[in-house]
Residue, then its C-alpha position, 0 to 999 in steps of 0.5 A: m368700304y370696297g377699297n379694303h382687302r376684304t372685297n371678296d368672300g371674306y369681306r365681312a369676316r374670316i374664320g380660321v379652323v384647325m381640326p383633326s385630319v380625319n374630319t370630313v364634315m366641317e370643311a364641307w358644311f361651314p362654308r355652305a352654312a355661313p352667311r354671305g361675306v364670311s369665309v372659312h379657312f381650314n388647317r388639319m392636325p394629324i391623328s391616328s385612326d384609333t379613338s383613344v386618349e393616347a391618339l388625342n394627346a398625340m394630335a395635341a402636339h400639332e395644335r400650335t403649328a396648325i394654328e400658326v399656319v391658319a393665322d396667316s389668312e388673317p382671320d378674325v377668330i380661330i377655332h380649335a375644332c376637336t371636342a374630344s382632345i380638349m375634354v380628355k385634359g379637362r376644363a382648366h386645360d381648355l381655358e389655359l389653351m385658349d389663352e396660350l394659343g391666342a397670345a401666340v398668334g395675336v388672334p382670339c382662339c376659341t375651342m370647340t368645347e368652349a363654343i359648346a359651353l357658350g352655346l349651353d349658357a346661351v340657351e340657359a341649360r345647366r342639366i344636360c344629357i349627352a349623345s356622342p360617338y365615343p368609346t367608353v373611356v372618352e365618354e367618361r372623360e366627357r362626363a367629367f369635363f362637363e361636370e367640372a365646367g358646372y353642368e349636371v350630366t343627367g344621362m349619356r348614350s354613345f355609338g362607341i366608335a373606336d376608329n376615328r375614320e368612322l366617326a362621320d359614318p352615322s347617318p342623320g337618322e342614326i344620330y337622331r335616334l341616338g339623341k332621342d335615346a339619350w334624352v332624359e326627362g327633366s333635362d334642360a338641353l341635349l348635347i350631341s358632341c363631336g365635330a365629325l358628326r352631322a348632327h346639325f342636320i337634325v337639330a331642328e327636328l329633334e328640338r321639335d320632338l323633345g321640346h327643348p334646345v339641342v346643342t351640337s359640336t358643329q352647330a355651336t362652333l359655327w355659331a360661336a365663331l360667327r358671333l366672335a367675328g361680329v356676325r349675328d345673322p340667324l340661321p334658323e334651320y339649324g336650331a334655336l341656338m343659331e337664332t341667338e344673337a349674343l354670346s353669354r360672355p365675352l372671350a378673352t382677347p390676346g394679351g388682355 
């Protein structure tokens, strides 16, 4: 056991992450929250400051190169960690992209949107309300994406942030209030989307107050990455999802 090449921080699993260049949240939180023996290795995709469909599409041109670079760290799974850039292209593109990237690097690749879907399925949610930081045009694409993926969107609330560099500005308290405002009675779960929001810090409190599961881009992505890498440790301080051991369905393996 101790003679192999994983005797340091990543001896249990290695997770690769590619994310927008403006994201300042995941690189700080993932390594701190991950269980002992799990290492996280990051790369960035350049993106302009405006939160627009055009900016998201331009960033997508860097996806493959970013993933090829992080694949050099020999991760067990690679996460494409941008919710919005996948949502604006639709669910069919999401599934095709995972297959394409996984085949290119020979490592299972999971998008943040797929991680969210896996998380929603794991908590048995079909009727969801959504809180996000996005401007209206991206928010509309978000509704269409999740409806295409088979969920009923019961309501939406947003900060309407138009500058990518400001996505991480809302405080946990502000995110909590947005989540409460977004909640629609009769829903199965609340989704707080965007990998640049520190929503993971208020998941447990929101779940206590709403009486229903809360899934966030950041929390669902770490959960899915760990499970895909074979690590099933519970992280209960970040909500019910983080105590769920198994994925609702397997991720396709490269070439499989």
